[in-house]
N, C-alpha and C positions, 0 to 999 in steps of 0.2 A: 681558644681551643678547648675541647673536652679532655678528659683524662686520657693519657696515652693508651691505657689498656683498652679503651673503647675502640680506637682505630685498629689496634692489633686484632681484637676479636672479630671485627667486621671483615677485615682482610682475610683472616683465616677461614671464616665462613664462605667467603667467595672462592678462595683457592681450593678448599675442600670440595667444592661443587665442580670445579674445572676438571676436564679430562686430563689424563696424563699426556706428557709431551705436547703441551700447549702453552701459549702465552696470553696475557691480558694486558691491555694498556688503556689509559684514560688521560685526557688532556684537560688542564685547568681552564683553558680559554685564553683569549688575547685581548689586549687593550683595543678600544675602538675610538677612532678620532671623532671628535664632535665638530670642531671648527678650527681652522688654521693649526696652531701648535697646541691646542687643548684636546684632552681626551675625556670621554665619559668616565665617571667613577667605575672602577672595575668591579664586576660581580662574577665570582668564580662559578664554574659548573658544579652543581650541587652534589653529584655523585662523586666527584673528585674530592670535595670537602668531606663528604661522608666517610671516605676511606682513608684520608690522610690528615684532615684538619688544616691543610695548607690552603691559603687564600691568595697566593701570588699568581700573576699571569705568566703564561709561557712555561708551564711546568708539565711534566709527564710522569705518571706513576706506571711502572712496568713490573709485572709479576710473571715469572716463568715457573712451570711445573714440569721438570724433566726427570724421568725415572723415579717419580714420587717425591723428589726433593724440590722445595719451593725456594726461590730466590727473589728478592725484591730490590728494585732500584728506583730512586727518585731523581729525575733530571730537572735541574733548576737553572734559571738564569743567574749567573754570578755577577753582581754589579761591579762596574769599573770604579776607579777612584773618582772619576769625573761625575758619574751618576750619584755616588755617595755624597759628593760635595754639593751638587745642584738640587738633589731631591731628598737627601737624607736617608735613602734606602740603605738598609744594612743586611748583612748576611752572616749569620752565626751558625756554622755547620754543626757544632757540638750541641747547641740548644735545639736545633731542628731535629737532629738524631734522637735526642731525648724526648721531644714532644711527639714525634711521629712513630717512634719505634722502628724506623728504617735506618739501618746503618750505612748503606751504600748510597750516598748522595753525591752526584757527579754533575759537571757542567752540561747544559743542554746541547752544546756543540758536539758532544760525544755520542749523541743519540744514534746516528747512522753507523758509527763504528761498532757500538755495542749490539745493536739489533742485527747487523750483518754477521757479526761473529756468532751470535746466539743461533741464528738461522742456519749458518754454515756448519757449525760443529755438532748440532743436535737434530734429531729427527722430528722437528716441529711440524705437525700436520694441521693443527687447529689453532686459530687466532681469535681471541675474544676482544672485541672492541666495546665501546659504550656509546651508543648513538641514539639520541632522542631527536627524531626528525619529524617535525610537526607537519610539514608540507614538502612535497617533492620539489617544488619550484624554489625552495630556499637555497641560498648560496651555501657552498660547502664550508663547514667549520674546520678547525685544525684536526680534530679527531677523524673526520671523514676524509680529509686530504691524505693523512697518514695511511688510512686503511686502503685508499686507492693505490698509493705508492707501493705498499706491501703486496697487494694482490697482483700488481703489474710485475714486480720484481720476482715474486715467488708464486707463479700461477697455479701451483699444485696445492696450495693451502686451502683450507675451508674456513671461511669467515663466519663467526657467530656474534650475535649482538647480546651482550650481557646486561643491557639496560633493564629488561623486565625482571631479571633476577635481583638486581640491586634494588629496584623499586619494591619488590616484595619484601626485602629485608627492611626497608625504610618504613613500612606501614605500621609495624609494632615498635613502640619507642622504648629505649632503655632508660634506666634511672637518670643517667647523665643528660639525656635529651629532654626528659621531663623537667629536670631542674632548670635547663636553659629556657624552656617554654614558660616556666613559672616566673623566671626573671623578666622575660619580655612582657608577660602579662602584668607584672607589678609596675613596670615602667609605663605601660599603656594606661593603667589605672591612674597613676599619679599625673600623667599628662592630661587625661580627660578631665580630671578634677580641677586641674589648673585652668583649663578652658572655662569650666562652669563657674569658677570663682570670679572670672573676669569678663564673662559674656554679658553684653547689654545691647538692647535695640539701638540701631543706628550704626553699629560696627559692620564692616564688610566681612564676608565669609572668611577671607584670607587673614584679616586682622584677628579674628577669633582663632583660626588655625595656628597663628603664630605662637599663641600661648602653649599649644600642644607641642609644636616644633621645639620650643625652648627647652622643655623637659627632656625630650629625646636627645638634643644636642648636649645637654648637661651630663648625660650618661655616655657620651661619645657614640651615640647611635647616629651615624652620619647619613645612612639611608634607611628609611622606614621599611616595614614589611611590604608596603605598596604605597602608591601615591594617594594621599588623603582626599576623600570626598567630604566636602562641607557644603551642603546643599539646602538652601532655605526656600520656603514656599514651593512654587511650581518646579524649581530646579530639582527638588527631591523626587520628582516623578521621572527623571532621566536616570537610568540605571547606573551609568558610569560618568556622571557629571564631575568634571575635575577643574573647571575654570575657577571656581571659588572666588569670584570677584563681585558678587552682588551685595548690595547694601541691605542689611536686615531691617525689618520693620517691627514695631510693637505688635504683638499678637501672632507673629510668625512662628512656625515650627522650623527647626533646622535638623537635618539628618546628617550624622557623621558616620562614615565608614573608614576605619583607620586601624593601625596596629604598629607596634614597635617590633624590632627583631633583636635577638641577643645571640651572638655567635651564629647568626643566620637562622636561628629557630624563631618562627614567626608567631605573632598573635594577630587575630582578625576579629574586630569588634564593630558592631553597628549600634548606635543609639540615636534616638530622636527626641529632641528636647524643645520645650517652649523657650524662645529667646529671652522672654521677660521673666522666666522662672515660674510661671503660673499657667496651667492648662485651662482652656475653656472647657465647658461641659462637652461640647462636640468633639474637641480634640481628645478629651479623656475617653469618650466612647470608642473612637476609632483606634486610639492607642491601645486600649485594653483588649480590643479584639485581636490585635497582633500578639500582644503579650501572652494572652491565654493560649494562642496557637503554639508559641514557643514553649510555654510551661508544659503543655500536654506532650510535646515531643521529647522534652527533657525527662519527663516522668517515665517515658517508655525506653529511654536509652540504657542499655545494659549489654553485656556479652551475649551473643546468640541472636541479637536483634538484626534483622535485615535493614541496612541503612536506608534504602529507598523508601521503606514504609514510613519512616519518620516524616518525610515530606507530606505523605497522604494524611497522616494524623494531624499535623499542624494546619494543613489546608482545610480539612473537614471542620476543625474547631473554629477557625476563622470564619468560614462560610456560615456556620450556625450562628455565630455572634453577629454577623452582618444582617442575617435574616431577623434576628431578635430586635435590632435597632432600626429595622425598616430600610436599610440601604439597598438590599436586594430582596427579591421575592422567593427565589429558589437557590439552593446551595450551588447549583451549576453556574449561576451568574457570577460567582467569585472570579472566574477567568477574566472578567472585565478589569479586575483590579490587582491580579496576582500574576506576575510575568516570569518568575525565575524559580530555580531549584531552591531547596531548603538548606543547602550547606555543602561543604566540601571537606576533604581531608586536608590537614595542615601539618607542616613540618619545616623542612629546610626551604620549601617554597610555600607561599601563602595558599595557592591552589596546588596542593601537594599530590604526590603520586598515589595511585589507588583507583580501583573501579568504584566510582563515586556512589552509584546507586545499587550495584549488584553485589556488594560485599557484606558479609556477615561480620558484625562488630566483634572485636576481641578485646580482652583486657589490655590496657596500655596503648590502644589506638587513640589517635587524636583527630578531631574534626570540628567543624562549626555547624551550628544550626542558625539559619537566618531568614525566618519568614518575614514577608513584607507585603504591604498593601499600598496602592498608589492611586490617589484620587485626583485626577487632573481637574475635574469639575470643582473641587474645593481647594485646589492648590496645596494639597497636603500629601506628602509621601512619608511612609513610616516603615522603617526596617529596624528590627531588634535582633542582634546577633551575638552569640557567645562562643568562646573557644573552650572546648570540652575534652576532658580526659576520660576515657572509659575505664572504670574501676572494676573490681572483682564482682560487685553486686549491683552496680549502677553506673553513676558518672559523677565527676567533679567538675564544676564550672570554674575554670581558672580566672575568668573575667567577672566573677560574681561580685567583686567589690566595687564595680563601676555602677553608679546609681541607675536603677532600671525600672522600679515600680513608680507609679505616679507619686506616691507618698514620699519615697526616697528622693526622687528628683526635686520635688518642691521644697522639701525640708533642707536638702543640701544647698540649693540655690538661694534659699532665703537666708541661710546661715552665712553665705558668702557675700551678701549685700554690704 
């Protein structure tokens, strides 16, 4: 968890924004069964984590603002002795109060009693929920089920979605969040370097990936920021290739798209390396075209910059480079080889909240830049991506320590032989 003061500040910002005589609630999410008596590893709803730091399933944070006075309650599942015996789960109420800054922590079973009493005794007219609904057809999650129950029981209330408000709060990072991002970037750097030290032709993509996974696990990072792409040869021309089961050959390039997370704050990095540690002249030409596109966009990154323009900058530079080496005749032809946007905001999610292209960059925002070119005819895909913090006068590349230039890559891999 981050410092307690962080969560207190964020909740105050939210409750200051709420109307009087209103309530807000957010659910952490539920465990999901994978097969038989096994569950998927639980991933909490990120806005819940942002406000409380709690990462347990089946929890609700409730804030009420009645006659200007704010009250907070955290509803938690209290494990039974049998659960503690079988799974080792613990519940330390005093520590949780200290960590979250929420004094009123009660069993989840009291939810209906508490909310009924709150609605009956007060003139609650407005209810704020927190709903991110990507498609209408998706099944209802716990948050949405509770909202339906409340609307049915109290048809006079007006429902509001606080999701966009909290998203706007998340776009500019605090010092505590930046520190967590720096930690996840440092773990990612160590993990990538461990791969490079051990990578050799003849290994499968997943064998190489295992050296990355080992470092993450050694820091108790059980789930990476996202599932790793390790794509050699023509596999690198598939945008979201995740099979990672092809045997590498001498002379292949391999594209990695990966990142660790620390306290759920993510790093997202792409690098493309020669498996044998040495670029061919042709690989070097194509690689440097992408790198120049990234460098040009990084040079333009600063507060006040429209984020969407960075894509156009990197795309234009890459097109000009491809014309120089004779791969295309006109800059417009780059669309044959460039298929995606140049980056996204990053935070508690890898693809984090924010208007990805229409936003003006501000100090302490974080995002990625990831230009890429994909040459099916040459069985080479190249993507180079960094995780970036916007600073007062420019930007800081948190993933700068991961070898990126041709010279850095070849020198590092030669040293690891």
